[in-house]
N, C-alpha and C positions, 0 to 999 in steps of 0.2 A: 274213747274222749269224753264218756261220760261219767266216768266216775271222780275225775275233779270235782265239777259240780255240787254233785253228791255229798263228796267229802267238806266238804263249804258248810253246805247247809245242816249238814250233820253234825260240822264244830259250833256254827253259829247255836243252832237246838240246843247243845250241850250247855254253851256259855251262858244263855238263857236260864236254863235250866238250874246249874248251878247256882247265879244270880238268885233266882226265888228260893232257893233251897238256904242259902247263906244270908239272906237278905239282914239279918241284926248283926252280920260282921262289921266291926268299922274299918276293917284292913279291903281294901279295893283298890287293882291295878289294871289299866285298860292296856291293851294292844292292839297293835297294828301294822301286821304282815304284807310283802308281796302276795299277789292270788299266786306265785310260783314255789313259795316256799311253803312247800307242807310239814317240812321236815323244821323246820320253826316251829311252828306250831306244836308238834307234837313233842318237841324238847322243854316246850314254854310249859306245856301242861303237867309233865314227867317234873319238871322241878319246883312245878305250886304241891304235888301232890306228895314230894319226899319231903318240903318241909313242912306240910298239914302235920305232918306223922313227926315231925320233931318237935318235941315237945319242950325243949333245952331252949330253945330260939323263940318262941312266939306262947312258951306256954298253952293256953289256953285259947287263944286267938287263930283263927282262921282268915288265911288268904284268900279274895274271892277274887273273882278275875272278868273280864271281858274280852274277847277277840274278834277281830274283824280286819276282813282282806280286803284290801285295795291294786289297782294297778299303780306300776310303778311308776309310770310315766304319767298319770293323772294327779299333778297337785290337787288340784280343784276337787276330787275325792276325796285324796287323803285326811285336804282340812274338813272337810265334811266329817266326815268319819270319825275325826279324830274332837271335833265339837258333840258328836253325838256320844262319846264319851266321856266328855268333860260332864256332859248334863246329866249324867248318870252320878258322877261325884267318885273322883278317881285321885290317890293320893301321888302318882307318877303313871307317865306315859312310856313306852318301851315301843319302839318302833323298831324293824329288822326290813329297811327298804332301800333304794336304790339313791343315788345324789338328784334324781330330776324334782323329788317332794321331799326328802330333807329339810332343803331353805323354809318349805313352807311349812312346814311340820315346826323346824326352829322360830318362825318367828311368831306365829300363833301362841306354842309355850312361853317364850318372852313375855307377849300379853297377856295371856291369863295366870303366871308366873305357877305354872306347872312344871316340876321337874323332868324334863324328857331325857330318858336314854338311850343314845341313838347307836346302833349297830349295824355299821354301812354293810350293805351285802351286794356284792357283783351277779351278774348272770350268768349263769349257768357258770360257776367254776372261774371265770375269768376272770384276771387280773385285776386289782381295785386303783383305780384312778382317783385321786384326792378329789374332793368334793369343795373343799375349797369355801367352806363354811363361814360367813363373816362374826368375827370374836370379836369383844370389845372388853374392857376391863371394868365398865360397869356393873351394876349389879342386878342387871335387869337381865343377862344372859342365863337361863335355864336349861340352855342345849349341854347336854355331856356327852360325847363319844369314848366309847365303850372298846369300842378297835382303835390300835394304836394308829398313830398317821400312819402314811404311806412313805416306804421307806427303799420303795425297790428301787429309785433312781441311786441312791449313795450306795446301795449292795451291788449293783451292778458296776456301778465305775470303781469300786473297788476290785471286785474278782477282776475283769478287765483290764483293770490299771497291773492286776499280778502276773497274770496272763502274757502281759506284753503285747497283748492285739495290737496292732494298727488297722489292720482290714478286717471286715465282719459285715454280716447282713441280718438285720432284725425281720422275725416273722412276728406278728400280730392277727391275731382272728380279727370276725368280722367284727362281734361283739365290743373288743376291746377300745378305747377313747385313746386314740394317741396322742393325745394331748398330755399323759398324765407321765410322760419319759420325754418332754419336752425339755424338762432340766439337763437331762443325763446327754441328749444332744446336743447341746448346747456346751457343754462342759467338755465332751469330746472332739466337736468342731474347733474349740480351741486349742485342744492337744495335737491337733492336725491329723486326726482317726479320721479312713476313709468309710462312711457307716451307711450302707444302703437299706430302705426301706420294702417292705412287701408285704401285701396283706394277704392274707390264708383266707380262698373264700369256702361258703360253708360245703360246695363241690369239689372236694379234693382233686377229684378224680378229674374230674376236669379239667380244673384248674392245671395239672400236670400235662394232662395229654395238648391241650393248648400252647402251651411252651413247647413242644417238640414240633407241634405243628405250625409255627410263628417263628421259630427262633432256627437260623441255619446252623451249621457245622459249627461255625467257630463263635459264632454266641453263644453256643449248646455250651462248648468248651469252656469260655471264659464267667460262665457259670456257673458250671460244676467246680470251678475253682472259687468263686464266691462263694459256696458253699461249706467249704472245707472250714470256716470258721461261722458260726451260725448263734446268736440269740432265739428261743420261742419262747415270745410272750402272750399265750393263750392258754385255755382250761385242758385240764388232764386229756377229755375225751378226745380234743381236737388236736393234742401232740402225738398221742397215738395213730391214728389214723394218718395224720400228716408226715411221720418218721415212717410209717408202713409203707408210704405213696413211694417216698425219696428212696428209700431203700429196695424197694423191687423194680423200681423204673432204672435203677443204678445211678440216680442223680448226686451219691453221697458216695464219699471212698472211708478205705479203713484207717487211713489218717487224718480225719475228719475231727472235730471237736466242738459239738455242740454244747451250749448252756441254758436250760429249763429254768426259768423261775415264775413261780405261782406260789404264793403263801396256802392254796388249798389241793398240796398234792401232799397224797398221804403212802401208808407204805404199800400198798396194795398196788397204785398209781406209781411207783417207782420199781419195782419188781418190773413191771410190762411195760415200760420207758425202755427199761434198762433187756431187755430180753427182744423190743424188737430195733433198738438200735444198731448200728456199727461204728467203730471208731470210737471216740474218748466222748463221755457223757457225763456234764457236771451239772449239778440239782441243787436250786436254791429254793427252798422251803420253812416256812413259818415252824418251831418248834416250840414246844413245851415240856416244861420239867416234871417228870414221873419220878414219883419216889421209889427209891430200891428196894423198900421194902413192898414184898407183892401182896402182903395182908392189910396194908395198907392203902393202897392204892382207891380204893371206893372209898378213905377217911378224908376229912378236911375238918380238921378240928372237932369240936365236935358235932360235925354233921355228917352221915353219912349217904352217898350217892348210890343211886342204881346201877347195879350193876350192870346192867344196859350199856351205860353210858361209861364205864371206867375200868371196864373189862377189854382188854386187846383183842383178847379173839372172841369178842361176840359181834358177828355180823353186825349190827345195829351198829355197834360203835368205831366198826372198819370205814363204815361207809360216812359217819358223820362230814359235815362239812364246819370251818370255822366258825360260822356266825352262830351255830346250835351249840358251839362250844360256850361260847359270850352269852348267847342268851340263857344258858343254866344259872353262868356266875354270874349276869344281873339280876337275876330274880334272886339268887342267896345274897347278894348285895344288900338288895333290897330288904330282904327281909333282916336280914343284922341290923338295917338303921331303922325300922320298925319296933326293933326291938331295944335298942338304945334309949326310941323316944318315950317306950314304956316304962323305960328303967327308970329315967329323966322324970318322967311325970309332965311331960312338954309335949302332949300330942295336941295336935288340931284337927278337928273333924274332919270329915268331907265338908263340903259343900258343892250343891246341885247348880254349874255356870253356866252361864247360857253366853257364845260367843257372838250371838248372831245380833242382838241387841245392841244398841250403841253405845245404852249407858250401865253396861254389864261393867260389874268390879271384878277385880282379880280375885283369886284365892289369897287370903290373908297368909295363912300359914303355908305357901310356899317355898318361902326363904329360909325359913325357918329347916323344911323337909329339905330345901335342897343341899343346906348348908353341912344338916348331916350325912347324907348320901355320900358327899364330896370328901368330908373327913375320916368317913369310914374306910376301910378296906377290906378285902376277904383273899382266902385263899382254897381257887376254886380248881377245876378242868384246865382255862388257861396258867395257871400260876397266880400269880398277884395280880388284884386288881383293883388300883386306885387311881383318883383323879392328881392330874397335880393342878396348880393357880387355873393354867388356860380351859382347865376342864377336859382335857385330852387323857389318855392313859399312854404313859410312857415306857410302859414294860413292855420290851418284844423285844424276840430273839431270834434269829436265820441259824437255820443248820445247811452246812456245804456238802451236799454226798457228791461222789462221781468214781469214777472205772478209769481203767487204763484204756491204751489204744488196743484193739482188737477185733478178731470180728467173731468172739466167741459166741453165743446167743448165753443168756442166763450169766455172765461173768459176775463176777465178786460185786457187790456195791462196798465202798469204805467211807467215812466222815473224813471230810480234807479237812473241815477248818467250823467253825462258826464265827457270826456277826451281831451285835445289837451297838446301837447310838452312843452308847457310853466309851466301852472299850475298843469299839470299832473290830481288827477281824485279829481273829486270836486263831493262829493256824498260820501255813505255809503253801500258797499258790506255787505251782511252777507244770508250765505246759510246754513238758519236754519232747522231742523232737527226735529222730532215729538219727546216731552221730555216723562217721564213719568208721566206725570200729562196729564192726559185724562178726566180730571172733567167734566162732562156736556155731553159727547159725548155717545149718545145712538147707540150701533150697532144693526143690524138686524141677529140674528144666526139661519141656519137651520141645521135641525140634523134629524136620523134616529136612530128610538127605536132600542137598543141592551144590551144586559144585561152582565155585570155589566156596563158598560160605559154611556147610557144613557135609562132613566125607567119615567115613570108618578109615580111619588110621590103621587099625589094629583088631582084629578078631580072631580070639582065640578062644577054643572048646571050655567053656569051664569059666572064662573069665571075663568081667562085663567090657564091653567093646568099648573102646576107644576114638575119640574123635578128633579132627583137624579141622582148619578152616580159617577163613575170615574171621567166619559169625563166632568161632569160638579162642579165636586170639582175642577180640573184642570180651568176650567173659572170664578168658583169664587174666586179662589185663585189672575186669574189674576186680574179680577173689583178690588178685594179688593186692590189690591196694586197699578193699576191706576188710579182707578177713575172711570171707566165709568158704564156704564148700559148697559142690553141687553135686548131685546125682543126674545124669543124663538118659533121656530113653524116647525113643522117635515116635510118633503120632501113630497109634492103630492104624489108621485109615492112610496114612501118605499123604492127609491132606492139611494146606494150610487153614482152612474154615473156612465155610459161606452156611448162612440162615437157611436153614429147611422148613417146610412149608406148616412144620408145627409150632417153628418160632424158636425151635433150638438150634445149635450150632455144632459143627460137623468139628472133625481136627483137628490142628493147634489149638485152633481158639475156643473150640470145644471143651478140650480139658483142661483150659484157665476159666472157663462162666463155670463148671464143676466142681471145680477147685481140685482136680486131682492133680492141677503142677503150679508151682511158684512163679512162672515166666515163664517165657517161649521164647527163642530165639531159631533163626534161620534168616534166608533171604525174603524176611518177611515183610511188608508195606502196611502203611498207615492209610490207613481209607476210613471216611466217614463211618462206614456203618461196624467196622469191626472195632472203633473208638466208643459207640456206644454200649458195649457189653465187656470191654475190658481195656487198660490203661496200657499208655505208650509210651516209653521213657524218649527225649529227643533225637532226633533223626541222626546216627553215625555215619550214613552216607546216604549220597544223594539216588535216587532212584527216576528212572526214564525209561518208554519204550524201544526196545529195539528190533531188528529182523534178522534171523538169520537165514542165510541162500548158501548155495555150493556155488564157490568159483565155477567162471568159465573155461572149461578144458580149449587148449591149443590146438588144432588139428594140424596135424602138416600137408601142407600144398606144394605137390612134387612140382607146380606150377606156377609157384610165386614170382618168379621172373617176367609172368605176362600180368602180374599184381598192377603195376602204376597205369594200366591203363585197362580200360573194361573192354567188354567184346565189339561194343559197334565201334570205339574207335579200331579196335583193331583190324575191324571188314572195312572202314573208309580209309585208311593205309594200305591196304593189300590193293585193294580199289585204286587207290591211289597211283601204285606204281605201273599197275597197269597199263592205264588211261596214260599216264606219260610215254611209259614204255612205245604204248601204239601211236601217240602222238609224232613223239620224232621219227618211228618210222614212216609216217606221213610227210611228211614234212621233209625226209630225203627223198621221197620216192618222186613229192611234185616238184623238188627243186633238186635235183641229184649234186652231189658236190662233187669237186675236184682233188682227187684223193693227189697226198702228197707221193713221191716217188720214192717206193721202196714199202708202201702202208701194202701192210695183211688185210687188214679189216673190211669187211662186206656189212655194205645198209641192209643185211634182213633183218626183218620183223625180232629172229631171237639173238640177237647182237644187241639192237635194240633196249631189248628187254634186260638181256642183262648186264648190258652197259645202266641202266636205270637203278636196277638192284644194288650194283657195285657201290654206285656213287651215294646210293641211301644209308648201304651200311658202313660207309668211310671205307670200302676198299682201290680207291683209285680205278685207274683204265686207261687204256689208250681213250683219246679224241679225236675220231677220225671226219667228227661235223664242223664243217667250216663256213657252212652258212649263218648269216644273220640272223636268221629267225631259229633257228637252232639253239643257236650261244643263247639266246634270250631264253628261250625256254629251259637251256640247263640251267641255265642261272639261277633263276627265281626256282627250280627245283633242289637248288643245294641250299638256297639258303630256308625253304621249306623242311628240308632234311636234316641241317643244323638247328634249328629248333626242336624239332619232334626226339631227335638222339636225345639234346641236353638235357629236355624236361623229361623223358625216358631214365636217363642216369639218375637226375637228383632225386625222382620218384624212387625208383627203386631201391637208391642205398637207403631211404629214409624207410622203408618197407622192411629191408632187411636186416634194420637196427633199434626200432621202435615196432611194438607190440603194438597193432591198430584193434584189435580185439575189443569190444566194449559194451559191457551190461546194458541194457537200457533201464535197469532198477537199480535207483541212486538216492533214493528218500521213500519217506512213509508216502507221500502222494506218488511217486512213480508205481509203487505198490499196488495203490487202490482205484489207478486208475487203467490197471491191466488184469487181463481175464486168464494167459494162456499160462501164469505159474499159479494156482492154487495156494492160498494159503490157513494159518490156521493157528489156535494155540492151546492152551490148557482148559479143559472145559469146568465153568464154575470156577474160575479161578480170579484173583486179582485183576488181570491185564482185562479179561474173558468180559469182567463188571464195569470196567473204565469204558473197553469199546461199545459196550451196548448200550451205558447211558449219556455217552457222548455220543453213536451216531443213532439210537431214538430220542434225542434232545433236540425237539422242534426250533428252538433260538439258538441250534451252536450254526455257526456261521461257515465252518469249513465242513464244505461237504464230504472231507476226507474220508472221518468216521464213519459217517451212514454209509458208504461205499464199501468200506472196510466190512461193516456190520452183515452187508448185503451175504458177502461171501464166507464169513464167518460161522452163518446163521443156517447156512443149507443145510437142509432138512433137520432141521429143528439144532441145529448144533453138531450133528453127528457126522458128518460127511469129512469135514476137513479141523477137526479138532480133537487133540489127544486126550488122555488120564494123566499124562505124566510127562514132564519135561524131557523125559530121558527119550522117549518112546517119537514125542518131535522131533530130536538132534537128528536120532537115526534116521527117519523120514529125510530127512533132508539131503543127507548123506546120500542113501539110495534111493532117493527117489525125484521126480519134478515135483516141489512142493517149498514154500519158505515159513517159517516157524518164527509168530508172532510172541516175545518173550521180554523176561528182563534183560534190559544191556545189557550191565554187569555179568551175570551170569552169560550170557553169548561171547561177549569178547575171552571171557577165561575157556570157553570150549573153543573160538578160533585159536587163540595164540596156543595152547596146547594141542591142537588136530596136528599126529605125525604128519598124517600128507598135506597140512597146509591147504583144504578141500575147503574153507568155508569163509565167506567173507560178512560182516555186518555194515545195517547202515541204521540209524535211530534218528529220535528226534532228541536236538542237544539244551533243548529245555528241560531242566528237572523238575516237576510240579510235585514229586510226593520224594517220599524219602525210606530206607529202613530204619525199623525201629525195634527195641526190645518190646515185647508185650509184656504186661504185670497182670493179677488179678486186680478187677476193677477196685479201686480203697488200696492200693498194696501202698505199705508205707516205703516200700523201697524206690520208689518211682522218682522224687527228688533226689533221692543219691546218688543212684544210677546216673539221673540226667546232670547233676555238679559233676561227675567224674567225665564223662564223656565229653563233654564243652572242655575239661581239661584236657583229653588226650589229644582231641583236635586244635587245641589251642597252642599244645608247646610241639605239635607237629608229628606223637606219636603213633594218632591215628594214618595219615600217608605214609608213614613208614609199613604199616601191614598192608594196605592197600598196594603198597608198590611190592609186596611181596608174591601178593598172588595178582598181580598183574602190570607186570613188569614191562618198563615203555620200550624196551629195544627185546621184543620178542623176535623166533624164530620164524613167524608168518606175520603177512604184512594183514590186518585186522578190516580195512577198506580198500584194499584193488581187487576187482571183481576179478582177476586174471592171475595166474601167478608169471608175474612180470621180475623181471631178472633187477637187483636191486644196483649193480655194480657191472660196468661193462668189459665184455671180453669177446673173444675170435668168433666169428660168425664158424656155424657147424657144417655139414653136411649136407644138411635136410636146408639149407638156405636154398641151395645149388640144384636141389634134385633135380629140378626142373631143368637146368642149362644143359644138366649131364645126360637128360633125357631126349632133349632134344636133340646134341650131338652126337649121341648113337642113335636116334634114327634117322640122320644125316646119313650119317656111316650106314647103316643097314642098309637103307635105299639105294645110296651110291654105289655098294658094292651089287645089290641087285640088277642095277639099269646097268654095269657093267659085264655082269655075265648075260644081259640079254644081249648088248651090242658086239661081245665074243659071240655068241651063238648066233646072232643074226649074219656078222662078217663073214663070218665062215661057211652056214650056209650057202649065203648069194656068191660063194666063191666058187665052191665047189661046182655049181651050175654053170656059168658061164666065166671062164677061164682068157678064152682067145679075144672074144669080146672086149671085156675088162681091159687085158692087155693093149688094146689096140685104140681103145680108148683114151687108154692114160697116155700115148703117145699123142695123139691127135691134142691132148690138153696140153700137152707139155708142145708141142711145135706153133700150136697157137699163142700160147702165151709167149715165146720166146718172139715171133711174128711182132705182135703187140708190145714188146717191149722195147724191139727194134726198131720202132718208127719214131721215139722223140729221140732216137740218136743221129737220124738224117740230117742234121745241123751241124752234126758236128761233123761230119765227115771231110769237112776240106780241114780238118785241125790237125795235127801230128797223130802218125799211127802212135805212136806211145798213150798218146790220150785217148783214142777213141780204144786201144786194147784195155786200157784201165778201166772204163768204165764199163766196158760189153764184160770185163771180167768180175769186174763189181756187180752187176746185175745177173752175171752166171750166163753170158751166151755166147756164142761158139759161131764160129764162121760157117759158113754154111753157103751149098751153089744157091739158094734161095735168093742169096743178096747178091749178085752177079758174082762169085766168084773170092779170092782170096786178095785182101786188099794190102799196098805196101805202102811204103815212106814215102813221104812228098818227097 
């Protein structure tokens, strides 16, 4: 920090010493430099030294000078120092400052008639803006602009027009006055171009970080698209830092095209800018003619220039600024003017002028000296230096350099054309983009095996593997249309890719980031994190999250015939049968019925129960009950039996023809609410990150994802998650597990399972899609995306989808059980319970029959005479009871009585009073 003030003191001391040593010289000039213009002072002194050694120009005369440094933004200081120089007596004033103080020096020079050679200087090499010095055609304009006018507006407009840009962004540094390109902005606006402006702050890293923190993913992607065409109006150092930051943060792509325009770009800057950039770069800079003969590079007519300034290999010459070159040529121009004045013997001596007093007079020889300078010309480091009628230097040439699209560091730079205000553009500028013809291009493709997107179709030892699948079909369609070939290989770790702790990526995405592959294709979803490091084409298929579950097995229920009623209802019906049978017996016991003649039915409890059961199963039976109460009871019972049997029949038919087994999980919400079936996904996959982000988002309204995340994240994800999708599918098939994964993959698995043991559920809303991943900035992205859109528009993409996801598959995707698709005959399983009940009844009947037979035989063997006597007595008593109703009929004819008696099986006996005769 103390070096510059010391140099300033030394330079002032040197100028004072020079003045005292050459007090008798008649040639004295003054110089005012910006306090940051260290090299301007060095070159100025070198130029004076070279000319003082050249006796052919000034002969015996020597140039003396006085140099002072000012703050370029302090016009008052500049005027004060200029007055000091004029007070010493000067023939001309040379200034290298900014526009802020230039106007004040112009007014002072006009007032004092001192020729003022103004060299516009920009801060830290930032592109110039027009100073807007007020000029008139009057003879009192003593300021000459050594540097040509600012033609940046004209050059940029011509180049952008040649490239046919319609949308681009302009970056400018903090030192640049944006009003300098106002004319350009007005013209492009009139032509309908879309132009954005952005100021580049001094802390570029903080600026880029703020962009990533404040912009959303969609906004950041749009910003990346805007950066594909950009113009940089900034000093070379800032441009290098800015390009480095945007390349390292992947904000630019390989198909980007940037234009850097600045007069102050040297050969070293060009090589460094090209080395740091990617894509295509166009550089516009001011150029100066260089003699073809190397031996003549340091000679301009009869003057020899110091080798430190003219030798391109000299480090000092390589880092010279344009203002330095114009300062040297300005001193050379003044020396030639002084020489001409001396030859013409029209020399005007220097006068000590005081610009403080009101009555001070201007220099009388100022006009003559000014005209001599204006009419003179010189060939110097900047080419031809001369002035027009308006006091400006019209000689300026711009060189247009450029590279081709690519990512190679240090790629070659070639000259595309040149521009000058007289002839305009000389050269052809075209912004060639990738065309549909990619024949001869071989792309290296990385993939991950995932049915049905990518599968191995042929694996012959010693030959490259062949692949098939939906993604391979899409890639083949692109290859056939665009004409490229490809080599495919599987990612070494068989993963899609996720960020690691050190910031790198693994898997398929990592292969693209490290540029080991050109494109990546599989069941790869487009996610914000992946888009930060690679590019994606437009989606070629929608993506949604699905769940794979095992279909419920249909169990065989041998007693399906009992299914229409539950156990409690069957118990109530059985109890009702017993209760009604008991009531019927009690009613008949309290009010015994009068049985009809010939009825064999007795009103025992057993008979009552049997009668109620027979009427319930609609098997009929005799009605021995004639009392009114019993009949009302039986009427109500028959109505009850009719309703119960009808309901049972209807429900039984439904149960035997329609499966009623339904799974309780029919949606993601159902899955999240239950804990009986554990579920998970592939660890560190896109689905895993999707559920994690939504589950941990406190602003997510739906609690479904938070519940799912708790299940998936058990034991830090190791309990329910798998490492590969195939492991998750096998876990579903052979265990109690639900696998959360890409719906398209799960649907393919469910359709093609030979046992049809899977079904799927999922989210019908597609919030993302499958895309082809490319290296960030790949020039193939737009070409691939356009072709994918064409495949979707003409229906070819749907044909490819139906090949792998047919509409009429052998398995039902969404049914939780193996239901029958068509009606058919009932099988034996449907009636197994009925046959079991019949078999049980038969076995029980046989067993009871055997018991009865055994009991009767055992009882008969013990008391045979008593049983016979009892049987005879029962017969006699029965005949006697049956005879009582016949007594009223004794008066009838003998045939009538006999017929009745014969019908009842009665016989004449002595108990009836002997035989009866006909009347």
